[in-house]
N, CA, C and O atoms as a MOPAC input file, in Angstrom:
PM7 MOZYME 1SCF
protein

 N      0.85400 1    -1.18000 1     0.00000 1
 C      0.00000 1     0.00000 1     0.00000 1
 C      0.89300 1     1.23500 1     0.00000 1
 O      1.89100 1     1.28400 1     0.72000 1
 N      0.53800 1     2.22400 1    -0.80100 1
 C      1.32400 1     3.44100 1    -0.89500 1
 C      1.23400 1     4.23200 1     0.40500 1
 O      0.33500 1     4.02500 1     1.22000 1
 N      2.19300 1     5.14900 1     0.57700 1
 C      2.22500 1     5.94300 1     1.80500 1
 C      0.96300 1     6.79500 1     1.95200 1
 O      0.40600 1     6.91000 1     3.04400 1
 N      0.51900 1     7.38800 1     0.84300 1
 C     -0.67700 1     8.22100 1     0.90800 1
 C     -1.90500 1     7.38900 1     1.24100 1
 O     -2.76100 1     7.81800 1     2.01500 1
 N     -1.99200 1     6.20700 1     0.66200 1
 C     -3.11800 1     5.32400 1     0.95000 1
 C     -3.11500 1     4.90000 1     2.41200 1
 O     -4.17100 1     4.69600 1     3.01000 1
 N     -1.91400 1     4.76700 1     2.98700 1
 C     -1.82800 1     4.40700 1     4.40600 1
 C     -2.39200 1     5.51600 1     5.27900 1
 O     -3.06500 1     5.23700 1     6.27200 1
 N     -2.12900 1     6.77200 1     4.92500 1
 C     -2.67600 1     7.85800 1     5.73400 1
 C     -4.19300 1     7.91700 1     5.59500 1
 O     -4.89200 1     8.20600 1     6.56700 1
 N     -4.70500 1     7.64700 1     4.40300 1
 C     -6.15800 1     7.58600 1     4.20700 1
 C     -6.72400 1     6.45100 1     5.04600 1
 O     -7.73100 1     6.61400 1     5.73600 1
 N     -6.07100 1     5.30800 1     4.98000 1
 C     -6.48600 1     4.12600 1     5.74000 1
 C     -6.50900 1     4.44300 1     7.23500 1
 O     -7.48100 1     4.13300 1     7.92500 1
 N     -5.44000 1     5.06000 1     7.73100 1
 C     -5.35900 1     5.39100 1     9.15900 1
 C     -6.41800 1     6.41700 1     9.57100 1
 O     -6.99800 1     6.31100 1    10.65200 1
 N     -6.66600 1     7.40100 1     8.71700 1
 C     -7.70800 1     8.39100 1     9.01400 1
 C     -9.07500 1     7.72500 1     9.11100 1
 O     -9.84800 1     8.00300 1    10.02800 1
 N     -9.36500 1     6.84900 1     8.16400 1
 C    -10.64600 1     6.14000 1     8.17500 1
 C    -10.75100 1     5.23100 1     9.39500 1
 O    -11.81100 1     5.13200 1    10.01300 1
 N     -9.65700 1     4.57600 1     9.73600 1
 C     -9.64300 1     3.68300 1    10.89200 1
 C     -9.89600 1     4.46500 1    12.18600 1
 O    -10.59700 1     3.98200 1    13.07600 1
 N     -9.33100 1     5.66400 1    12.28900 1
 C     -9.57500 1     6.51200 1    13.46100 1
 C    -11.04900 1     6.89500 1    13.56800 1
 O    -11.62400 1     6.88800 1    14.65600 1
 N    -11.65300 1     7.22700 1    12.43100 1
 C    -13.08400 1     7.56800 1    12.43700 1
 C    -13.92100 1     6.37600 1    12.87900 1
 O    -14.87000 1     6.52500 1    13.64900 1
 N    -13.56700 1     5.20400 1    12.39200 1
 C    -14.31000 1     3.99300 1    12.74500 1
 C    -14.08400 1     3.59000 1    14.20000 1
 O    -14.92200 1     2.91200 1    14.79300 1
 N    -12.96000 1     4.00300 1    14.77400 1
 C    -12.69300 1     3.69200 1    16.17700 1
 C    -13.63500 1     4.48600 1    17.08600 1
 O    -13.97800 1     4.03700 1    18.17900 1
 N    -14.04800 1     5.66600 1    16.62500 1
 C    -14.95400 1     6.50200 1    17.41500 1
 C    -16.38800 1     5.99400 1    17.36600 1
 O    -17.06700 1     5.90800 1    18.39000 1
 N    -16.84600 1     5.65500 1    16.14100 1
 C    -18.19800 1     5.12600 1    15.95200 1
 C    -18.26600 1     4.47400 1    14.57700 1
 O    -17.38500 1     4.66300 1    13.73900 1
 N    -19.33300 1     3.70000 1    14.36100 1
 C    -19.55200 1     3.08500 1    13.04900 1
 C    -19.90800 1     4.17600 1    12.03700 1
 O    -20.60200 1     5.13800 1    12.36700 1
 N    -19.43100 1     4.01800 1    10.81500 1
 C    -19.75600 1     4.92000 1     9.71400 1
 C    -20.16300 1     4.09200 1     8.50900 1
 O    -19.69000 1     2.97100 1     8.32400 1
 N    -21.03600 1     4.64800 1     7.69900 1
 C    -21.35800 1     3.98900 1     6.43300 1
 C    -20.23100 1     4.27700 1     5.43900 1
 O    -19.41800 1     5.17900 1     5.63900 1
 N    -20.20800 1     3.49600 1     4.37800 1
 C    -19.20100 1     3.67200 1     3.32400 1
 C    -19.30100 1     5.08900 1     2.75300 1
 O    -18.28500 1     5.74500 1     2.52500 1
 N    -20.52700 1     5.55200 1     2.52500 1
 C    -20.74600 1     6.88400 1     1.95700 1
 C    -20.28000 1     7.98300 1     2.90800 1
 O    -19.66200 1     8.95300 1     2.46900 1
 N    -20.56400 1     7.84700 1     4.19200 1
 C    -20.11200 1     8.83600 1     5.17700 1
 C    -18.59300 1     8.95500 1     5.17200 1
 O    -18.04500 1    10.05600 1     5.13500 1
 N    -17.92500 1     7.81400 1     5.20900 1
 C    -16.46300 1     7.83000 1     5.19800 1
 C    -15.93200 1     8.45500 1     3.91300 1
 O    -14.99200 1     9.25000 1     3.94500 1
 N    -16.53100 1     8.09700 1     2.79200 1
 C    -16.09900 1     8.65100 1     1.50700 1
 C    -16.23000 1    10.17100 1     1.51100 1
 O    -15.31000 1    10.87400 1     1.09500 1
 N    -17.35600 1    10.67300 1     1.97500 1
 C    -17.57900 1    12.12400 1     2.00200 1
 C    -16.61900 1    12.83800 1     2.94600 1
 O    -16.10500 1    13.90500 1     2.61300 1
 N    -16.37300 1    12.26600 1     4.10900 1
 C    -15.46400 1    12.89800 1     5.06900 1
 C    -14.02000 1    12.89200 1     4.56400 1
 O    -13.30300 1    13.88400 1     4.69300 1
 N    -13.60900 1    11.77300 1     3.99500 1
 C    -12.23200 1    11.65900 1     3.51900 1
 C    -11.99900 1    12.45300 1     2.23700 1
 O    -10.86700 1    12.84800 1     1.95800 1
 N    -13.04500 1    12.69400 1     1.45600 1
 C    -12.92000 1    13.42100 1     0.18700 1
 C    -12.48100 1    14.87000 1     0.39700 1
 O    -12.01800 1    15.51700 1    -0.54200 1
 N    -12.62000 1    15.37600 1     1.60300 1
 C    -12.18800 1    16.73900 1     1.89100 1
 C    -10.66300 1    16.86000 1     1.90200 1
 O    -10.12400 1    17.95100 1     1.71800 1
 N     -9.96200 1    15.73200 1     2.12000 1
 C     -8.50600 1    15.78700 1     2.24200 1
 C     -7.75300 1    14.89600 1     1.25600 1
 O     -6.57200 1    15.12700 1     0.99800 1
 N     -8.41700 1    13.88600 1     0.70400 1
 C     -7.70600 1    12.88300 1    -0.08500 1
 C     -8.35100 1    12.67000 1    -1.44800 1
 O     -9.48100 1    13.09400 1    -1.69000 1
 N     -7.61100 1    12.00500 1    -2.33500 1
 C     -8.07600 1    11.69000 1    -3.68500 1
 C     -9.02600 1    10.49900 1    -3.66500 1
 O     -8.92800 1     9.62800 1    -2.80100 1
 N     -9.93900 1    10.47200 1    -4.61900 1
 C    -10.97000 1     9.43000 1    -4.68000 1
 C    -10.37700 1     8.02900 1    -4.83000 1
 O    -10.87600 1     7.08000 1    -4.22400 1
 N     -9.32500 1     7.89000 1    -5.62800 1
 C     -8.71600 1     6.56500 1    -5.82500 1
 C     -8.13500 1     6.02100 1    -4.52500 1
 O     -8.30100 1     4.84500 1    -4.20200 1
 N     -7.44800 1     6.89400 1    -3.78100 1
 C     -6.85600 1     6.47700 1    -2.50800 1
 C     -7.94000 1     6.11900 1    -1.48800 1
 O     -7.79600 1     5.16700 1    -0.72000 1
 N     -9.01700 1     6.89000 1    -1.49200 1
 C    -10.12800 1     6.63600 1    -0.56900 1
 C    -10.75200 1     5.28400 1    -0.86100 1
 O    -10.98100 1     4.48400 1     0.04600 1
 N    -11.02600 1     5.03600 1    -2.13300 1
 C    -11.65700 1     3.76800 1    -2.51300 1
 C    -10.77600 1     2.58000 1    -2.14200 1
 O    -11.26800 1     1.56800 1    -1.64500 1
 N     -9.48900 1     2.70400 1    -2.38100 1
 C     -8.55100 1     1.62100 1    -2.05300 1
 C     -8.52700 1     1.36200 1    -0.54100 1
 O     -8.57200 1     0.21200 1    -0.10400 1
 N     -8.45700 1     2.42700 1     0.24500 1
 C     -8.39900 1     2.28400 1     1.70300 1
 C     -9.70400 1     1.70700 1     2.25400 1
 O     -9.68100 1     0.83200 1     3.12000 1
 N    -10.83300 1     2.19300 1     1.75500 1
 C    -12.12600 1     1.71700 1     2.26000 1
 C    -12.39700 1     0.27300 1     1.85400 1
 O    -13.01000 1    -0.48300 1     2.60700 1
 N    -11.94300 1    -0.10600 1     0.67200 1
 C    -12.09300 1    -1.50800 1     0.26000 1
 C    -11.29300 1    -2.42800 1     1.17400 1
 O    -11.73400 1    -3.52700 1     1.50900 1
 N    -10.11100 1    -1.96300 1     1.57200 1
 C     -9.29600 1    -2.76900 1     2.48900 1
 C     -9.97600 1    -2.86800 1     3.86400 1
 O    -10.01300 1    -3.94300 1     4.46300 1
 N    -10.50300 1    -1.76500 1     4.34800 1
 C    -11.21100 1    -1.77400 1     5.63600 1
 C    -12.42600 1    -2.68900 1     5.58200 1
 O    -12.73300 1    -3.39200 1     6.54500 1
 N    -13.10900 1    -2.67300 1     4.45100 1
 C    -14.28600 1    -3.52400 1     4.28500 1
 C    -13.88100 1    -4.99900 1     4.26200 1
 O    -14.54900 1    -5.83900 1     4.86600 1
 N    -12.79900 1    -5.30900 1     3.57200 1
 C    -12.34700 1    -6.70700 1     3.49000 1
 C    -11.85600 1    -7.21600 1     4.84600 1
 O    -11.92800 1    -8.41400 1     5.12100 1
 N    -11.36100 1    -6.31800 1     5.68700 1
 C    -10.91400 1    -6.69100 1     7.02900 1
 C    -12.06600 1    -6.65300 1     8.03800 1
 O    -11.87000 1    -6.92300 1     9.22300 1
 N    -13.24600 1    -6.32100 1     7.56900 1
 C    -14.45900 1    -6.24200 1     8.38400 1
 C    -14.39200 1    -5.13400 1     9.45300 1
 O    -15.04700 1    -5.22900 1    10.49000 1
 N    -13.60600 1    -4.10300 1     9.19300 1
 C    -13.59500 1    -2.94200 1    10.08400 1
 C    -14.74200 1    -2.00100 1     9.74200 1
 O    -15.25500 1    -1.29100 1    10.60700 1
 N    -15.14100 1    -2.00200 1     8.46700 1
 C    -16.25700 1    -1.17600 1     8.02700 1
 C    -17.32900 1    -2.08800 1     7.46400 1
 O    -17.06400 1    -2.92600 1     6.60200 1
 N    -18.55100 1    -1.91100 1     7.96900 1
 C    -19.67000 1    -2.71800 1     7.50100 1
 C    -20.92600 1    -1.84500 1     7.47500 1
 O    -21.34000 1    -1.30800 1     8.50200 1
 N    -21.52000 1    -1.71200 1     6.30000 1
 C    -22.76000 1    -0.94300 1     6.19700 1
 C    -23.88700 1    -1.60400 1     6.98100 1
 O    -24.73600 1    -0.91500 1     7.54700 1
 N    -23.89900 1    -2.92100 1     7.01700 1
 C    -24.94300 1    -3.64800 1     7.75100 1
 C    -24.83500 1    -3.37600 1     9.25600 1
 O    -25.83800 1    -3.11900 1     9.92100 1
 N    -23.62200 1    -3.43500 1     9.77600 1
 C    -23.40000 1    -3.16900 1    11.20100 1
 C    -23.74700 1    -1.71000 1    11.52900 1
 O    -24.36600 1    -1.42500 1    12.55400 1
 N    -23.33900 1    -0.79400 1    10.64100 1
 C    -23.67300 1     0.61800 1    10.82800 1
 C    -25.18600 1     0.80500 1    10.86900 1
 O    -25.71000 1     1.48400 1    11.75200 1
 N    -25.88200 1     0.20100 1     9.91300 1
 C    -27.33900 1     0.35300 1     9.82200 1
 C    -28.02700 1    -0.19500 1    11.06800 1
 O    -28.95500 1     0.42700 1    11.58500 1
 N    -27.58700 1    -1.34100 1    11.55200 1
 C    -28.18300 1    -1.92000 1    12.76700 1
 C    -28.03500 1    -0.97600 1    13.95500 1
 O    -29.00100 1    -0.72800 1    14.67700 1
 N    -26.83800 1    -0.45500 1    14.15800 1
 C    -26.60300 1     0.46300 1    15.27600 1
 C    -27.38700 1     1.76100 1    15.10600 1
 O    -27.96500 1     2.28100 1    16.06000 1
 N    -27.39700 1     2.27100 1    13.88500 1
 C    -28.07500 1     3.53300 1    13.60700 1
 C    -29.57800 1     3.41900 1    13.85500 1
 O    -30.17500 1     4.28800 1    14.49100 1
 N    -30.18200 1     2.34700 1    13.35200 1
 C    -31.62400 1     2.15300 1    13.52500 1
 C    -31.96400 1     1.99000 1    15.00300 1
 O    -32.94300 1     2.56400 1    15.48000 1
 N    -31.17300 1     1.22000 1    15.72600 1
 C    -31.43300 1     1.03100 1    17.15600 1
 C    -31.33300 1     2.35200 1    17.90900 1
 O    -32.14500 1     2.62700 1    18.79200 1
 N    -30.34000 1     3.17200 1    17.56300 1
 C    -30.16800 1     4.46900 1    18.21700 1
 C    -31.37500 1     5.37300 1    17.93900 1
 O    -31.92300 1     5.97900 1    18.86000 1
 N    -31.78500 1     5.46300 1    16.67500 1
 C    -32.91500 1     6.31600 1    16.30700 1
 C    -34.23000 1     5.80000 1    16.90400 1
 O    -35.08000 1     6.59000 1    17.31700 1
 N    -34.39100 1     4.48400 1    16.94800 1
 C    -35.58800 1     3.89200 1    17.55400 1
 C    -35.64900 1     4.26800 1    19.03000 1
 O    -36.70700 1     4.64500 1    19.53300 1
 N    -34.52100 1     4.16800 1    19.72100 1
 C    -34.46400 1     4.52600 1    21.14300 1
 C    -34.72000 1     6.01700 1    21.36900 1
 O    -35.15800 1     6.41500 1    22.44800 1
 N    -34.44700 1     6.83800 1    20.35500 1
 C    -34.71100 1     8.27500 1    20.45300 1
 C    -36.17700 1     8.60600 1    20.17700 1
 O    -36.59500 1     9.75500 1    20.32500 1
 N    -36.95500 1     7.60100 1    19.77700 1
 C    -38.37200 1     7.82100 1    19.50500 1
 C    -38.65800 1     8.32200 1    18.10600 1
 O    -39.65400 1     9.01200 1    17.89200 1
 N    -37.81200 1     7.99200 1    17.15400 1
 C    -38.02500 1     8.39300 1    15.76000 1
 C    -38.82200 1     7.32100 1    15.03400 1
 O    -38.70600 1     6.13500 1    15.34200 1
 N    -39.62600 1     7.74100 1    14.07200 1
 C    -40.48300 1     6.83500 1    13.32500 1
 C    -39.79300 1     6.20600 1    12.12800 1
 O    -38.66700 1     6.55800 1    11.77600 1
 N    -40.49700 1     5.26900 1    11.51100 1
 C    -39.92700 1     4.49700 1    10.40300 1
 C    -39.60500 1     5.35900 1     9.19200 1
 O    -38.60700 1     5.11500 1     8.51300 1
 N    -40.42100 1     6.35300 1     8.90900 1
 C    -40.17900 1     7.21200 1     7.74500 1
 C    -38.90200 1     8.02200 1     7.94800 1
 O    -38.07600 1     8.12400 1     7.04100 1
 N    -38.74500 1     8.58900 1     9.12400 1
 C    -37.55500 1     9.38700 1     9.44400 1
 C    -36.29700 1     8.52300 1     9.40400 1
 O    -35.27600 1     8.93500 1     8.85400 1
 N    -36.36900 1     7.33900 1     9.97900 1
 C    -35.20600 1     6.45300 1    10.01300 1
 C    -34.82000 1     6.02100 1     8.60400 1
 O    -33.64000 1     6.02800 1     8.25200 1
 N    -35.80900 1     5.64600 1     7.79700 1
 C    -35.52500 1     5.22300 1     6.42100 1
 C    -34.89600 1     6.35900 1     5.61800 1
 O    -33.97900 1     6.13200 1     4.82900 1
 N    -35.38700 1     7.57600 1     5.81800 1
 C    -34.83800 1     8.73500 1     5.11900 1
 C    -33.39100 1     9.00000 1     5.55500 1
 O    -32.52600 1     9.26500 1     4.72100 1
 N    -33.13800 1     8.92800 1     6.85600 1
 C    -31.78200 1     9.13800 1     7.37000 1
 C    -30.81300 1     8.08200 1     6.85100 1
 O    -29.67100 1     8.39400 1     6.51300 1
 N    -31.26700 1     6.83700 1     6.78900 1
 C    -30.42300 1     5.77000 1     6.25400 1
 C    -30.09400 1     6.01900 1     4.78700 1
 O    -28.95700 1     5.82100 1     4.35800 1
 N    -31.07700 1     6.44700 1     4.03200 1
 C    -30.86500 1     6.70200 1     2.60400 1
 C    -29.83600 1     7.81400 1     2.40700 1
 O    -29.00500 1     7.74000 1     1.50200 1
 N    -29.88800 1     8.83900 1     3.24900 1
 C    -28.92000 1     9.93300 1     3.17300 1
 C    -27.50500 1     9.45100 1     3.47500 1
 O    -26.52900 1    10.05800 1     3.03600 1
 N    -27.40300 1     8.37400 1     4.21400 1
 C    -26.09500 1     7.82800 1     4.57500 1
 C    -25.67800 1     6.67500 1     3.66500 1
 O    -24.69800 1     5.98300 1     3.94100 1
 N    -26.41700 1     6.47400 1     2.58700 1
 C    -26.03000 1     5.48600 1     1.58800 1
 C    -26.56200 1     4.08900 1     1.81500 1
 O    -26.11400 1     3.15300 1     1.15300 1
 N    -27.50800 1     3.91400 1     2.73200 1
 C    -28.10300 1     2.60200 1     2.99800 1
 C    -29.51600 1     2.62100 1     2.40900 1
 O    -30.41800 1     3.24400 1     2.96900 1
 N    -29.70100 1     1.93900 1     1.28300 1
 C    -30.99500 1     1.99100 1     0.59500 1
 C    -31.97700 1     0.94100 1     1.08400 1
 O    -33.16200 1     1.23100 1     1.24300 1
 N    -31.50800 1    -0.25600 1     1.32200 1
 C    -32.41400 1    -1.35200 1     1.67600 1
 C    -32.10100 1    -1.85900 1     3.07500 1
 O    -31.08400 1    -2.51500 1     3.30000 1
 N    -32.98900 1    -1.54700 1     4.00700 1
 C    -32.84700 1    -2.06900 1     5.36100 1
 C    -34.22900 1    -2.45900 1     5.85000 1
 O    -35.18200 1    -1.69200 1     5.70900 1
 N    -34.34200 1    -3.64300 1     6.42200 1
 C    -35.62900 1    -4.17000 1     6.86700 1
 C    -35.95300 1    -3.64900 1     8.26800 1
 O    -35.30500 1    -4.02300 1     9.24500 1
 N    -36.95400 1    -2.79100 1     8.34800 1
 C    -37.37300 1    -2.21000 1     9.62800 1
 C    -38.51200 1    -2.98900 1    10.27400 1
 O    -39.04600 1    -2.56000 1    11.29700 1
 N    -38.89100 1    -4.11700 1     9.70000 1
 C    -40.05800 1    -4.85900 1    10.19100 1
 C    -39.84400 1    -5.47600 1    11.57600 1
 O    -40.81500 1    -5.85300 1    12.23300 1
 N    -38.61100 1    -5.58400 1    12.02200 1
 C    -38.33900 1    -6.16300 1    13.34200 1
 C    -38.69000 1    -5.18600 1    14.47300 1
 O    -38.73300 1    -5.57200 1    15.64100 1
 N    -38.93700 1    -3.94100 1    14.12200 1
 C    -39.21600 1    -2.90900 1    15.12300 1
 C    -40.71200 1    -2.60000 1    15.14900 1
 O    -41.35400 1    -2.53200 1    14.10100 1
 N    -41.26100 1    -2.41400 1    16.34300 1
 C    -42.68600 1    -2.13200 1    16.50400 1
 C    -42.90300 1    -0.61900 1    16.59300 1
 O    -42.88300 1    -0.04000 1    17.67900 1
 N    -43.10700 1     0.00100 1    15.44500 1
 C    -43.28700 1     1.44900 1    15.40400 1
 C    -44.67300 1     1.88200 1    15.87100 1
 O    -44.86900 1     3.04200 1    16.23400 1
 N    -45.64100 1     0.95700 1    15.86600 1
 C    -46.97500 1     1.28600 1    16.37100 1
 C    -46.91800 1     1.52100 1    17.88100 1
 O    -47.46600 1     2.50200 1    18.38400 1
 N    -46.25700 1     0.62400 1    18.59000 1
 C    -46.11400 1     0.77500 1    20.04200 1
 C    -45.23800 1     1.98300 1    20.37600 1
 O    -45.48900 1     2.69100 1    21.35100 1
 N    -44.20700 1     2.21000 1    19.55600 1
 C    -43.32500 1     3.35100 1    19.79500 1
 C    -44.08000 1     4.67000 1    19.62400 1
 O    -43.89100 1     5.59800 1    20.41000 1
 N    -44.92800 1     4.75600 1    18.60700 1
 C    -45.71100 1     5.98100 1    18.38400 1
 C    -46.59100 1     6.27100 1    19.59700 1
 O    -46.68900 1     7.41800 1    20.03400 1
 N    -47.22600 1     5.23900 1    20.13700 1
 C    -48.06600 1     5.41600 1    21.32500 1
 C    -47.21300 1     5.85300 1    22.51400 1
 O    -47.58700 1     6.75900 1    23.25900 1
 N    -46.06700 1     5.20300 1    22.68000 1
 C    -45.17200 1     5.52900 1    23.79500 1
 C    -44.69300 1     6.97800 1    23.70900 1
 O    -44.67100 1     7.68500 1    24.71700 1
 N    -44.31500 1     7.41800 1    22.52100 1
 C    -43.84000 1     8.79100 1    22.33000 1
 C    -44.96600 1     9.78400 1    22.59400 1
 O    -44.75400 1    10.80600 1    23.24900 1
 N    -46.16000 1     9.48800 1    22.08800 1
 C    -47.30800 1    10.38200 1    22.29100 1
 C    -47.67000 1    10.47800 1    23.76800 1
 O    -47.91200 1    11.56900 1    24.28300 1
 N    -47.70700 1     9.33300 1    24.44600 1
 C    -48.07200 1     9.31000 1    25.86500 1
 C    -47.01700 1    10.02300 1    26.70800 1
 O    -47.36400 1    10.72700 1    27.65700 1
 N    -45.74900 1     9.85600 1    26.38200 1
 C    -44.70400 1    10.50700 1    27.18000 1
 C    -44.75200 1    12.02800 1    27.02900 1
 O    -44.39500 1    12.75600 1    27.95600 1
 N    -45.18900 1    12.50600 1    25.87300 1
 C    -45.26400 1    13.95500 1    25.65900 1
 C    -46.58800 1    14.54900 1    26.14700 1
 O    -46.60000 1    15.62800 1    26.73900 1
 N    -47.69500 1    13.85500 1    25.90100 1
 C    -49.01600 1    14.43300 1    26.16700 1
 C    -49.81900 1    13.72500 1    27.25700 1
 O    -50.87600 1    14.22000 1    27.64900 1
 N    -49.35300 1    12.59100 1    27.75100 1
 C    -50.07800 1    11.86800 1    28.78900 1
 C    -51.03700 1    10.83500 1    28.22000 1
 O    -51.25800 1    10.77500 1    27.01000 1
 N    -51.60300 1    10.02500 1    29.10300 1
 C    -52.49100 1     8.91800 1    28.72300 1
 C    -53.83100 1     9.37700 1    28.17300 1
 O    -54.44800 1     8.67000 1    27.37700 1
 N    -54.28700 1    10.54500 1    28.58500 1
 C    -55.62400 1    11.01600 1    28.22300 1
 C    -55.68600 1    11.31000 1    26.72800 1
 O    -54.79700 1    11.95400 1    26.17100 1
 N    -56.74200 1    10.83000 1    26.09300 1
 C    -56.95500 1    11.11200 1    24.67200 1
 C    -57.24300 1    12.59300 1    24.47800 1
 O    -57.80400 1    13.23100 1    25.36900 1
 N    -56.87300 1    13.14900 1    23.33400 1
 C    -57.14400 1    14.57500 1    23.09900 1
 C    -58.64500 1    14.85300 1    23.13200 1
 O    -59.44500 1    14.07100 1    22.61900 1
 N    -59.01100 1    15.97300 1    23.73800 1
 C    -60.42500 1    16.28200 1    23.95300 1
 C    -61.08900 1    16.91300 1    22.73300 1
 O    -62.30700 1    16.82400 1    22.58000 1
 N    -60.31000 1    17.54300 1    21.86900 1
 C    -60.91200 1    18.18500 1    20.69500 1
 C    -60.02500 1    17.99600 1    19.46000 1
 O    -58.91200 1    17.47700 1    19.53800 1
 N    -60.55300 1    18.42900 1    18.34200 1
 C    -59.86600 1    18.25000 1    17.06000 1
 C    -58.53500 1    19.00100 1    17.02500 1
 O    -57.54600 1    18.49300 1    16.49600 1
 N    -58.51100 1    20.19500 1    17.58400 1
 C    -57.29800 1    21.01800 1    17.57700 1
 C    -56.15900 1    20.31800 1    18.32400 1
 O    -55.02500 1    20.28200 1    17.84700 1
 N    -56.46600 1    19.77300 1    19.47600 1
 C    -55.45300 1    19.06600 1    20.27400 1
 C    -54.98700 1    17.79400 1    19.56500 1
 O    -53.79700 1    17.47800 1    19.56300 1
 N    -55.92100 1    17.07600 1    18.97000 1
 C    -55.56100 1    15.85100 1    18.24500 1
 C    -54.66800 1    16.17800 1    17.04800 1
 O    -53.70300 1    15.46300 1    16.77800 1
 N    -54.98800 1    17.25200 1    16.33600 1
 C    -54.18100 1    17.67900 1    15.18900 1
 C    -52.76700 1    18.05000 1    15.62100 1
 O    -51.79300 1    17.74100 1    14.93400 1
 N    -52.67100 1    18.70700 1    16.75100 1
 C    -51.36400 1    19.09600 1    17.29200 1
 C    -50.52000 1    17.85400 1    17.58300 1
 O    -49.33700 1    17.80700 1    17.24800 1
 N    -51.13200 1    16.85900 1    18.20400 1
 C    -50.41900 1    15.62400 1    18.52600 1
 C    -50.04900 1    14.85300 1    17.26100 1
 O    -48.97700 1    14.25400 1    17.18500 1
 N    -50.93900 1    14.87000 1    16.26900 1
 C    -50.64300 1    14.20000 1    15.00300 1
 C    -49.45800 1    14.86100 1    14.30100 1
 O    -48.58100 1    14.17000 1    13.78400 1
 N    -49.42900 1    16.18400 1    14.28000 1
 C    -48.30300 1    16.90100 1    13.65700 1
 C    -46.99500 1    16.59300 1    14.37700 1
 O    -45.95200 1    16.43300 1    13.74300 1
 N    -47.05400 1    16.51100 1    15.69500 1
 C    -45.85700 1    16.17300 1    16.46300 1
 C    -45.32800 1    14.80100 1    16.05400 1
 O    -44.13100 1    14.63900 1    15.81600 1
 N    -46.21900 1    13.81700 1    15.97400 1
 C    -45.79900 1    12.46400 1    15.59700 1
 C    -45.31300 1    12.41700 1    14.15100 1
 O    -44.38300 1    11.67600 1    13.83400 1
 N    -45.93200 1    13.20000 1    13.27700 1
 C    -45.46100 1    13.27400 1    11.89600 1
 C    -44.05500 1    13.84600 1    11.84200 1
 O    -43.21800 1    13.37000 1    11.07500 1
 N    -43.79300 1    14.85800 1    12.64700 1
 C    -42.45800 1    15.46600 1    12.65300 1
 C    -41.40200 1    14.49400 1    13.16700 1
 O    -40.22100 1    14.63000 1    12.84800 1
 N    -41.82200 1    13.52500 1    13.95600 1
 C    -40.91600 1    12.49200 1    14.44300 1
 C    -40.70600 1    11.38300 1    13.41700 1
 O    -39.85900 1    10.51100 1    13.61100 1
 N    -41.47200 1    11.41100 1    12.32700 1
 C    -41.27300 1    10.44300 1    11.25800 1
 C    -42.18100 1     9.23400 1    11.30100 1
 O    -41.85800 1     8.20000 1    10.71700 1
 N    -43.30300 1     9.34100 1    11.97600 1
 C    -44.25100 1     8.23000 1    12.01900 1
 C    -45.22300 1     8.34400 1    10.85500 1
 O    -45.55600 1     9.44200 1    10.41000 1
 N    -45.67100 1     7.19800 1    10.37100 1
 C    -46.62400 1     7.15200 1     9.27600 1
 C    -48.05000 1     7.33600 1     9.75400 1
 O    -48.33100 1     7.30800 1    10.95300 1
 N    -48.94800 1     7.52500 1     8.79300 1
 C    -50.36100 1     7.77500 1     9.07800 1
 C    -50.97400 1     6.65500 1     9.91900 1
 O    -51.66400 1     6.92600 1    10.90100 1
 N    -50.72700 1     5.40500 1     9.53900 1
 C    -51.30200 1     4.27000 1    10.27500 1
 C    -50.77000 1     4.19800 1    11.70600 1
 O    -51.52200 1     3.93700 1    12.64500 1
 N    -49.47200 1     4.43200 1    11.85800 1
 C    -48.85800 1     4.39100 1    13.19200 1
 C    -49.43900 1     5.48100 1    14.09100 1
 O    -49.69200 1     5.25600 1    15.27400 1
 N    -49.64600 1     6.65400 1    13.51700 1
 C    -50.20200 1     7.77700 1    14.27800 1
 C    -51.63200 1     7.47100 1    14.71600 1
 O    -51.98600 1     7.66800 1    15.87800 1
 N    -52.44200 1     6.99500 1    13.78900 1
 C    -53.83800 1     6.68300 1    14.13400 1
 C    -53.92700 1     5.58600 1    15.18200 1
 O    -54.76800 1     5.65800 1    16.07800 1
 N    -53.08300 1     4.58000 1    15.08700 1
 C    -53.08700 1     3.50300 1    16.08600 1
 C    -52.67000 1     4.01200 1    17.45900 1
 O    -53.11800 1     3.48200 1    18.47500 1
 N    -51.82200 1     5.02700 1    17.50300 1
 C    -51.39700 1     5.55200 1    18.80600 1
 C    -52.57500 1     6.16100 1    19.55600 1
 O    -52.57700 1     6.18300 1    20.78700 1
 N    -53.56900 1     6.65300 1    18.83900 1
 C    -54.77200 1     7.19800 1    19.47800 1
 C    -55.75400 1     6.09100 1    19.81900 1
 O    -56.39500 1     6.13800 1    20.86900 1
 N    -55.88100 1     5.10000 1    18.95400 1
 C    -56.81100 1     3.99200 1    19.19000 1
 C    -56.39200 1     3.15900 1    20.39100 1
 O    -57.23600 1     2.73000 1    21.17800 1
 N    -55.10600 1     2.93000 1    20.53500 1
 C    -54.61600 1     2.09200 1    21.62500 1
 C    -54.82800 1     2.74000 1    22.98300 1
 O    -54.90800 1     2.05200 1    24.00000 1
 N    -54.91700 1     4.06900 1    22.99600 1
 C    -55.05700 1     4.74500 1    24.29000 1
 C    -56.51200 1     4.91800 1    24.69800 1
 O    -56.79100 1     5.26300 1    25.84600 1
 N    -57.43300 1     4.68900 1    23.79000 1
 C    -58.86200 1     4.88300 1    24.09900 1
 C    -59.39400 1     3.80400 1    24.98700 1
 O    -60.57400 1     3.82000 1    25.33900 1

């Protein structure tokens, strides 16, 4: 490996030591200082050594966002921005999470009027929950 590629490799390895990164994230961060050919060579080596894994990154990222109370739409969008197009979110119960997030913010009591319900729906939408998940969060509390 060339000397320049070693510095790219070491820079990427330092980033991965702090936290998991997707291939695209590493490419974008390293592109500020290094050439594309050197970046690709270094990242391919890291991938072959199993230091960088998009699957491992996606698993950690989804778990972190789920624990933060983010919905499936928001998580899928964030993953796509980080270069992960296909990830199965079916293992996570976003219906229960939507109810939990709504109850923690507004309490167990169902909204008394349309204005209050709309406010809660907008809040859940901003968190990235889908229409069905939002509606179920109200039905489960009734």
